[in-house]
N, C-alpha and C positions, 0 to 999 in steps of 0.2 A: 478310434473314431467309428469303425465298423460296429464294434460292440455297443457303443453308445447309441448309434442309429438303430440297430436292431432292437434295443431296449425301448427306444422311442416308438418304433412301429408296433411292437408288441403291446405297449401301453395304450395305443390308440386303436389298433386293429385286433388285438387279442390272439394272435397266432404266430408262434415261433416259426412254424413251417412256411407260412406265407412270406414272412420277412426274409427268411433265408433264400427261398426260391426267387424272390424278387432280385436280390443282389446277385445270386448265382447266374440268373438269366442275363442281367446287365453285364456281368463280367464276361460271359461267353460271347455276347454280341459286340461289346465295345471295349473290353479289356479294362485295365486299371483306370483309364481316364473316365470311362463310363461309370464305374463304381464311385469314383471321386465326385463326379458330377451329381450322381444320385444322392450321395451323402450331403453335399451342399444344398441340394433341393429340399431334402427332408429337414435339414437344420434350419433352412429358411422358413419352412412351414411352421416349425416349432416356435421360432422367434416371432413370426407373424401372429401366432395365436397368443403368445405372451403379450405382445404389443397391444392387441385388441382390448386387453383387460387392464391396461395401464391408465392412470389418470394423466391429464394434461398431455394427451397424445399430439404428435405433430407428423405431418407428411412433408417430405422434402422432394422437390422435383429438380433433378439434375439434368441439364441439357447442354449440348454443344452450342457455341455461340450462334451458329447458323440455323439452329432449331429453337431459338428462344421464343419464337412465335408459338410453337407447340406447347412450351412450358406455360405460356400465358393462357392458352386455350384450356389446358388442364386445370390451371389455377382458378379460372373463372367458373368452370364447371363444378369444381369442388365447392366453391363459395356458394353457388346457387343450390347445391344439394343440402345446404344447411348443416354440414358436419361441423361439430364444435372442436375442430382441430386447427392448430396453427399450420398454415401452409407456407412453405418457404421455397424460393426459387434460387438456384445457384448454378454456376458453371465450373466449380472447383471439383476436380476429380481426385484430389490427393487424399482426402480423409472424409469419413462418414460418421455421423453421430448416431444416436439411438432411434432416430425417426424411422418411419416406414418410407421407403424410397421408390420413386418412379424414375427410371433412367431412360432418357430420350437418346437414341443412338448408343446403346450400351457397348457396341463394338469399339467406340472411341475411348472406353475407360480401361485403364490398366489395373486399377484396384476396384473391387466390387464390395458393396455392403453385404451384411449378413442376409438381409431379407429385402427383396425388391421385385417389382414387375418391370418388364422391358417394353418400351415403345420403339419398335424396329422401323427405321425410316430409310434404310438403304434400298437401292433397286437391285433386284435379283437378276436383271439383265446382264450384270457383271458379277463375277465370282470374287471380286476384290475383297469384299467384306464378309465372305461366307466360308472361310477356311475352318479347319477343325477347332482352332482356339476360339474364334469368335462364335462358332456354333455352340460351344460349351457355355459361353456366357449367356446365350439365349436359353439353353437347356436348364441352367441353374436357377433361372428366375421362376417365380411362382406361376407366371403366365406371360405370354408375349402378345402385345397388341401390334397390329400392322395396318397401315392405311390403304394398302393395295390388294385387290383380289388376285392379281397375278403373283404377287409375293406370297399370298396365302397358299396358292396352289403349290408353290415351291416348298414352303414350310410344311405343308401337309404330308409330303413325302419323307419328312425327317422327324416330325413330332406328332404325338397323338392329337386328335381334334380338341381334346379337353385343355390343351396347352395354348391354343391359338385363338385370338379374338380379333375379328375385323373391326377396325375403328377408323372410318373415313373422316377426313378433315372437313371442317366447316369454317365459315368466317365468324369473327367477333368484331364488335365495333371499336376500332382503335382511333378513329378520326374524330376527336373531340371538336375540332374545328377544321374546316376546309376552305380553300381559296381557289379562285379562278385565275389568279396570277401565277403563271408558270414560268420558271426560270429556264427550262429547257424543253425541247419537243419530246425527246425520247430518253427513258432511263433503262439501262440494263444493269442488273447486279448479279454477280456470280463469278465463277472461275472463267477467266478469258484465255487461259493457256490451253486452247482447244482449236483445232483447225477449222471445224465447221462453224463455230461461233465467230471466229475471226472473219470469215467470208461475209457473214451478215453485218457485223459491226463496221467493217470497211465500207460496205455499200451504204449503210445508214449515215455514216459520217460525211459522205459526199453530198448528201441532200438535206440533212437535218442537224439541228443542234442537239448533240448526244451527250449524256452523262453516263459514265461507266464507273461502277463501284465493285471492287473485287476484294475488299478487305475491311468491311464494316458490317455490323449486325444490329439487330434489335432497333432501339429508338433511332439510331443514326440512319438506318435504312428507311424506317417508316417516315422520318422527316423528309428524306429525299424523294420518296414515292409521292408525297403530297405536292411536291414542287414540279412534277413532271406532267406533261400533257397526256402521254401514254407511257405505259411500261411494257416492255417486250419480254417474251419468254422463249428462249432458244435452247433446244436440247443439247446436252453434252454428247450423248450417243444418238445416232439416227434412229435406233430401235428403242429409244427410251420410253419408259412409262411417263404418263402425264405428271408434271411436277405440281401436284395439287397443293402442297405446302406453300410454294411460292405464289401460286395463283390466289389462294385464299388469304395469304398475307397481304397481297396487293388489294384484293377486294375489301378486306377489313379496313383498309385506308382509303376506301371509296375510289380506287384507281380504275381507269379504263385500261384493260390489258389486251394485247395482241399476242397470240401464242401459236406456235406450231401445233398441229394435231399430234397424236401419239399412237403407239402400237396398241394401247388399251383405250383408245378414244371412245369406243362404243359404251364403255362403263361410266362415262361422265357426261351423258347427254343433258343432265341438269345444268351444266355450265354453258350450254350453247347460247342461251339468251343473255349471258352475263359477260362472257369472254369472246372476243373476236378471233376466231380460229382461221388459220391458213394451212395449206397442205405442207407436209414435211418437206423441207428443203427448198420451198418456193420463196426465194429471197425477193423477187420482183413483186409478188403478191403482197408480201408484208410491207414493202415500200408504198405500194398503192393504198393499202388500208390506213397507214399512218397519214398519208396526204389527205385521204378522205376525211378523217376525223379533224384534221387541221382546217379544212375548207368548209365543213358543214357544222357550224356552231350549234344550231338548233338540235340537230340529231345528236350531237355530242352531249349536250346538256340533258337531253331526254335519257340517254344511256346512263349517264352519271346518276340521275335520280333513280333509275331502275335499280342500279347497284346499291345505292344508299338504302332504299326501302327493303331490299333483300337482306342486307347486312343487319339492319336494325330490328329484324324479327326477334321476338322474345325467345323462341325455342328453335334450336338447330339440330341437325341430324347427328353431329358429333356427340352432343350431350346424351342422346338416347343410347348410342353404342357404348359410350364411356360409362354410363350408369348401369348398363348390362354387366360391365366388368365389376363395378362396385357392388352390385347385388350378388354376383357370383362369389365375391369375397365376404358377403354378408356384412358390408359396411353401410348399406341402406336397405330398406325393406320394399316390398312390392308397392305399397301405397305411395311411397315417396317417388319411386320410379314412374308410376302412372301419372301422378299429379304434375310432375316436372316435364313430361314428354308427350302427353296425349294431344296437345295442340300442334305437334310437329307434322302430323300427317295430312296429306291431301289425296286420299284414295280415289281411284278412278271408278270404282264400283263397290257394291257390297258382296263381291265374290273375291275372297282372299285365298292366297296360297301361303301356308305356313312352312318355313324352312329355315335352316341356318346358313347364312351366306358363307360361313367358313367351310361348310361341306360342299366344296366346289364341284365334286363329282356328281352329287345329287342335284345340285343346281343346274348343271349342264344337261342332265337328263330331263329336268322339268322344262327347260327352254324348248325342248322338242314338243312337249304337250301344250305349252303356252300358245303356240301358233294356232291351235285349234280353238282357243278362246282368248283372243288378244286383250280383252278387257280385264282379265284376272289381274289383281293387284297383289304384289308379293310383300309379305310382312316378315321382317327378320326376327326369328324366335328369340325369346328371352333365355339367357344362360344361367345355369346353376351348377355347383360342384356335383350335385346329384342330378344327372340328366333328366330323369322322369319328372323331377320337381320343376325344372325349367320348362318342360313341355306343358305341364299343368298351368304354370304361371302365364305361358303364352296364350292359352285359351282363355284364361281368366281376364287377361288384358284385352283381347279382341272382343269378347262378349261384353265387357264393361264399356268399351268404346262404342259398340253397336247400340247398347242401351242408352248411353249418354247422347247419342245422335238420333235416338228414337227410330231406329230402323225396324221395320216389321219383321224382317228375318235377315240372316246372314249365311252365306255359303262359305265353307272352309274346306279346302283340300290340303293334303300334305304333299311334299315335293317328290314322293315316290309313287304318285298316282299314275294310272294309265287310262286315258280317256278314249272312248270309241271315236271313230272319225266323225260320226254324226252327233256329237255331244251337245251342240247348241240346240238342235231340233229336239232331242230327248229332254233337255232341261226345260224347254218351252212347254212340252207336254206335261212334265212333272209339276211345274209351277201352276199350270192350269188346273191340275187335280188338287194341289195343295191350297189353291185359292178358294176352293169350295168351303164356305163358312160352316157347313154341317159336319165337316171332317175336323175333329179335334186332334191336333198333333203337336208334339213337342220337337221332334227331330225327324227329318227325312234322312235315312242312311243309304248312301250309295254303295256301301260295301260292308256287310256285317261279317266281321272277321271270325269272332268266336262266340257263337250263340250259346247262351246258358241253357242247360238241359231243362230248367224249370220255366222256360219262356212260354207264354201263351201266344199262340199263332192263330190269326184269323184272316181268312180270305176276304178281301174287299171286293174286287172285281177284276176282270180281264179286259184290256182294251187293246185291240189289234194283237200284237205279239208280246205285250207286256202285262204281267200279272202284278197287281198291287196287293200288298200284304200288310197287316197291322200286327205289331209285336208290343209286348210290354217290357222288353229288355233288349239292349243292343250293346255290343262291344266292338269297337273299331273306329278309327279316326281318319281313315284314308280320304273319305269325302262325306261330309254331313251338311245338311241345311238346318239351322237352329231357328226356331220360332221365338218371337220376343217373350212369350210367356215362360220360356225356359231359361232366359238370361240370368235371372236372380239366383236360381238354383246353382248354376255353375259358378257365378261370381262369389258364392259363399264357400267355394272349395277352399279348404284350409291347408296351406302349404307347410304348416308346422307339423301336420300329421304325416309321419314318415313310414306309415304302414303300406308297403308297396301292394300287398294283396288286395287291400280294400280302398286305397286312396290314390292309386295311379288313376289318371284322369278318366280313362275309359271305364275302369271299374267303379269309380265314383258315379259316373253317369248310369252305369248298369244298375246301381243300387238305389236309384231314385224310386220311391214308391209311386205307383200309378203312372209310370212312364208311358207315354204314347208315341210309338215309333211307326213310321211308314217306310217300307222298302219295296223293292221291285224284284221280280224274277224275269229275265236274268238281272243280275246286279247292274247298276248304272255304270260303274267303273271297275277296273281291275287294279291290282297292286303289283308293282314291280319288285319281284322277289330278289333280283340279282344286284340291286344297288345296296351300298353299305348302309347299315342302320346307324343312327346317331344316338340311340338309346341303349341298345343291348349288344352284347358281344356274340353275334351269331356264329362267328367262326369256331368258337369253342363249344357250341351246342349243336351237334350235327343232327339231333332229333327235332330241333325247333324249325317249324316251317309254317309261315303264314298260309301258304297254299293248301297245306293239309287241313288246317283249321277252317279255312274258307270252304273247302270242299265238304267237310263234315257239316258245317252250318247250312249250306245250300241244301244238302240232302235231308237234313232235319226239317227244314221248311217245306220241301217238296213232299216228303212223306206225310206230314201233317195235313197239307192241302189235299193230297190224294184221298185221305180218309173222310174229307168233309163233302 
């Protein structure tokens, strides 16, 4: 098996030494199990490549009974993507055919297919499902999707970023017909063999007509949801993450849900207008809210209509994140991704931050900066098996969105930016300068990282303590403002050109003829050197430093200005 895998790696990567070192390192770090897992992963990649070139391809979604809603969510997204594959849903874990498989809750499977991706649905607040054997199941998959950022943080410590994909849950419309005739006041479904849940249910049964379901799934549960006045969500663990699968399953059936808040509640503020939340452990408040919805018919109907309108939106956030996965596997192209998802967004401003939600460390760093400009809107970057291609596609997506919405300009920072404390005042001053119609510009650069030695540098003027400079080249994506006249050039960036030296997005920008760049001294922003990069392996390149390049670029601009 090892020899076969080495031959496979050599055929695709062209280096015996690299293949041997890869397996040697895995053996040292994780022993025989690690080598075996790596073998399965590479074999899965090879089988996936073969599958992509087959005729009459099919995708099989295998889910546990209690996650059949997720299987339906995946199936509908695949259908909307227009893939000419047969999509099958099953709950049989005993045998697998030649399909490409998506496994929902792979920890529940004793036998695994040759090639699959995992949708990890368990909560990392408990280590029950994250022992060595189950972690190997995740490691063997081509990639792992997960619905929770808290789970993502946990997995980040065990897998490379390239293996993990954030895929938050959204609703789909499952209620073909609804009725105002309710058979019971309250529905609870889930495991009732739990002390804290028993406390809630005993109190509820004293005041309301309660239906409890603990051994039904899919259509049976959905039918029961539609018969209930309200559905309640009670955590199994007091420190539990929010059960978004259950909440969205209920919303998909147009149900009014009352739920406890959760340890990760701040990550789900989009649900606050759709779900009636009460504090964790506050049984009395939950009883009060149930009574309120029973007594206030008009408010109840308004809330139900709000839920219905939300669920029936054509595009949802789950599809965007899932299509990121499909694009990274090269099962769909960029145009398909954009056309299927561009109506998803409702940005709060034309100042966007680009980052990967899976890079939780960088995201935490950016939250510190976001307090300085609360109106910044975060865009989840597009993923690709070659990270710099994903970066370029993200910019192509954003500028196409700006063009389609006829924005005069758009500001984009990356999540390793460091803003000055007075960033808002400085931006006002810069926009005042850029609004001068006599100034022709394509890009305002807030941080020129690597200035080309052939750059033309021209002093514009000095205002107070800020010097404005015009350049004909720039390299650096930490913070830029793009004028609408520049949109079309960047949108033409070709993701099929894999020449890193000329087609990395910053080099592509640098190579634009007659580029007109405005920057300032000092630079508007700084770059956080100490956060992990999502593009390059800085740990293994001790001579690589953005700070050194930045220092050299500033000095080149200063020297040129001093001579004028």
